[in-house]
C-alpha positions as CSV (number, residue, x, y, z in Angstrom):
1,X,8.3,-0.6,-14.0
2,X,5.4,-1.6,-11.8
3,X,4.5,0.4,-8.7
4,X,2.4,-1.0,-5.9
5,X,1.4,1.6,-3.3
6,X,0.4,0.6,0.2
7,X,-0.9,3.3,2.5
8,X,-2.2,3.4,6.1
9,X,-2.8,7.1,6.1
10,X,-2.1,9.0,9.3
11,X,-3.2,6.2,11.6
12,X,-1.5,3.1,12.9
13,X,-2.2,-0.2,11.2
14,X,0.6,-2.6,12.3
15,X,-1.2,-5.7,10.9
16,X,-1.3,-4.3,7.4
17,X,2.3,-3.1,7.4
18,X,3.5,-6.4,8.8
19,X,1.5,-8.4,6.2
20,X,2.9,-6.4,3.2
21,X,6.5,-6.8,4.2
22,X,6.1,-10.5,5.0
23,X,7.9,-13.1,3.0
24,X,4.5,-14.6,1.9
25,X,3.2,-11.3,0.4
26,X,6.6,-10.5,-1.2
27,X,6.7,-14.0,-2.8
28,X,3.3,-13.4,-4.4
29,X,4.4,-10.0,-5.8
30,X,7.7,-11.4,-7.0
31,X,5.9,-14.3,-8.7
32,X,3.3,-12.1,-10.5
33,X,4.1,-12.5,-14.2
34,X,1.8,-9.7,-15.5
35,X,3.7,-6.9,-13.8
36,X,6.6,-5.2,-15.6
37,X,9.9,-5.4,-13.8
38,X,11.3,-3.7,-11.8
39,X,8.6,-4.0,-9.2
40,X,8.6,-1.3,-6.5
41,X,6.5,-1.8,-3.4
42,X,6.0,1.6,-1.7
43,X,4.8,1.3,1.9
44,X,3.6,4.5,3.6
45,X,3.4,3.1,7.1
46,X,2.3,6.1,9.2
47,X,3.1,5.4,12.9
48,X,3.1,1.6,12.5
49,X,6.1,-0.4,13.4
50,X,8.0,-1.9,10.5
51,X,9.5,-5.3,11.2
52,X,13.3,-5.3,10.8
53,X,13.5,-1.6,9.9
54,X,17.1,-1.5,11.3
55,X,18.2,-3.8,8.4
56,X,17.1,-1.3,5.7
57,X,19.2,1.4,3.9
58,X,18.3,4.8,2.6
59,X,17.2,5.1,-1.1
60,X,16.1,8.1,-3.2
61,X,13.3,7.5,-5.7
62,X,11.3,10.3,-7.5
63,X,12.9,12.9,-5.3
64,X,11.8,11.3,-2.0
65,X,14.1,9.5,0.5
66,X,12.9,6.1,1.7
67,X,14.2,3.3,3.8
68,X,14.6,0.3,1.4
69,X,15.4,-3.3,1.0
70,X,15.5,-5.7,-1.9
71,X,13.5,-9.0,-2.0
72,X,14.1,-11.0,-5.1
73,X,12.7,-8.8,-7.9
74,X,10.9,-6.5,-5.5
75,X,12.4,-3.3,-4.2
76,X,10.6,-2.3,-1.0
77,X,10.5,1.4,-0.2
78,X,9.3,2.5,3.3
79,X,8.4,5.9,4.6
80,X,6.1,7.0,7.5
81,X,4.5,9.7,5.4
82,X,4.7,10.6,1.7
83,X,4.7,14.0,0.3
84,X,1.9,14.4,-2.3
85,X,0.3,11.0,-2.0
86,X,-1.9,11.7,-5.0
87,X,1.1,11.7,-7.4
88,X,2.1,8.3,-6.1
89,X,-1.4,7.0,-6.5
90,X,-1.3,8.2,-10.1
91,X,1.9,6.1,-10.7
92,X,0.6,2.9,-9.1
93,X,-0.8,-0.2,-10.8
94,X,-2.2,-1.3,-7.5
95,X,-3.2,0.7,-4.4
96,X,-3.6,-1.3,-1.2
97,X,-5.1,1.1,1.4
98,X,-6.5,1.0,4.9
99,X,-10.0,1.9,3.5
100,X,-10.0,5.4,4.8
101,X,-12.5,7.6,2.9
102,X,-9.9,10.2,1.8
103,X,-7.4,7.7,0.4
104,X,-10.1,5.7,-1.3
105,X,-11.6,8.8,-3.0
106,X,-8.1,9.9,-4.2
107,X,-7.5,6.5,-5.7
108,X,-10.9,6.4,-7.4
109,X,-10.3,9.9,-8.9
110,X,-6.9,8.9,-10.3
111,X,-6.6,9.3,-14.1
112,X,-4.5,6.1,-14.2
113,X,-7.3,4.0,-12.6
114,X,-5.2,1.7,-10.5
115,X,-6.7,-1.5,-9.1
116,X,-7.7,-0.7,-5.5
117,X,-7.6,-3.1,-2.6
118,X,-9.3,-1.8,0.5
119,X,-8.2,-3.4,3.8
120,X,-10.4,-2.2,6.6
121,X,-8.8,-1.4,9.9
122,X,-11.4,-2.9,12.2
123,X,-9.8,-1.3,15.3
124,X,-11.1,2.1,14.3
125,X,-14.4,3.7,15.2
126,X,-17.2,1.1,14.9
127,X,-15.5,-0.6,12.0
128,X,-16.7,2.2,9.7
129,X,-13.9,1.4,7.1
130,X,-15.5,-2.0,6.5
131,X,-18.9,-0.4,5.8
132,X,-17.4,2.0,3.2
133,X,-15.3,-0.8,1.6
134,X,-18.3,-3.1,1.3
135,X,-20.3,-0.4,-0.4
136,X,-17.5,0.3,-2.9
137,X,-17.0,-3.4,-3.5
138,X,-20.7,-3.9,-4.2
139,X,-20.4,-1.2,-6.9
140,X,-17.2,-2.9,-8.3
141,X,-14.9,0.0,-7.5
142,X,-12.6,-1.9,-5.1
143,X,-11.5,-5.3,-4.0
144,X,-11.6,-6.1,-0.3
145,X,-8.6,-7.6,1.5
146,X,-8.4,-9.2,4.9
147,X,-5.4,-9.7,7.2
148,X,-5.1,-13.4,8.0
């Protein structure tokens, strides 16, 4: 099983949430041959709106209840906030995060050493997330993602 964790923390980052539940993003994930099926995309969306949320159904995974939907080989699990985020980071192959300092540090500390993609939320305080993400990128700790 492959777990991809997307987290926006406690803030709102509608653009990231919309991007990761888009057909284009899900096509890329479904087509990635190096990931072991089944693929679970876990999206911790905070206060962000989730497109089409009314079409989802409840699902229980690892003792947490999520809203979910299936897209080809990808099961998408959605939740505003996740209990014990660190345990989910420790299960993930890839962590896509809003580039908040706390989440980045937790991902970097993980014993599993997931790949980390920092996606700065440029709407927050002087674009400080971009500055942190760029420093970590220069030291080869993270990849930087952008919302097109």
